[in-house]
C-alpha positions, 0 to 999 in steps of 0.5 A: 500500500502506498502511503502517498495515495492515502495522504493525497486523497485525505488532504485534497478533500480536507483542504478543499473543504476548509478552503470555505473558511478562506475564500468567498463562497459567493464567487463560484467562477474558479470552482466552475473551472475546477469542476470543468477540468476535473469532469473532463479528466474523470471522463477521459480516464474512465474511457481511456483507462478504466473501461478497457481494463474492466472489460479485460477481466472477461466478466460478461456481467460487468456492464450490469455493474456499470449500469448499477453504479450509474443508477446508484449515483442517481439514488445517492444524489437524492440525499446529497443533492449533487454536492459530489459535482460541486452544487452549492445550494443556497436554501436552508435545510429544515429536514430533521435528517440534515446533515446526516442524509447528505453525509451518509450519501457522500461518505458512501460515495467516497468509500466506493471510489477508494476501493479499486485503488488497492489493485494495480497502479491506478495513479491516474484514478488517484489524481482524478478522485483527488481533483474531484473531491476538492470542489465536492468538499468545498460545496459540502463546507459551504452548505453546512455553514449556510445552514448554521452548522458550527465551524467546529462541527463543519470541520469534523464533518469535512474530516469524516468525508475526507477519511472515507476514500482512504478508508475504502482504499485501506480496506480493499488493500487488506482484503486483497492481501488476504487479511479479510478475503479475496478481492480479486474475484470481485475487483472487476465488478467493484470497478464497474460500479465506480465506472458507473459513478464516474460516468454519471458525475463527469457527464453531469459536470460537463453538461452543467458547465455549458448552461444554455450552450453559451460559448465560454473560452475559459471553460473550454480550455479547462475541459481540453486541458483535463482531456489532454492530461488524461490523453498524455498519460494514456499515450505515455503509459 
């Protein structure tokens, strides 16, 4: 297990979240550019790296798990309200389950994303998840503060969210080592679920970043940069 991956995954989410105390939450232009870049990068590595790899496992049912991951993400967003792809909702939540519904959905989402990282050298996926969690954590921190959650409680929630992806990585590594069971037989299916989640998130980000289909040079450059870096990694692999 590579400790730098654990550190990067935790730090990107946690620092992205606590950034809400340092930057104006009303200024979303930079956040949208980061989202456009991360969405394009996630989509590209999913198509170039993850999907070919998972289909090489020879599992004829892997497509069902990709579809299942896509639908699972739709279900989770009924509780998280799209925070995974940077949605910052300005209304006040008065439901008794807030913020636990959002936290459970986001933590499950991050945990599942971390599980495939223990198998093989998925550095592209590590960087993609780390980038994706920066705006997600920032949006989570913004929503918590807007809904009168205390600063200390917000930091605790952000730390919990930041721990989930490294925890998924750590647990799957222990399973792969034989400490808990045999992950190899299920790796392709777990990756299929994550691919479905990534396809939903990345395409949602890309569609939302082109509202009314207006031309925006900065967003176009961010998207091309994300795709270009993923393509460069693919060609040099």
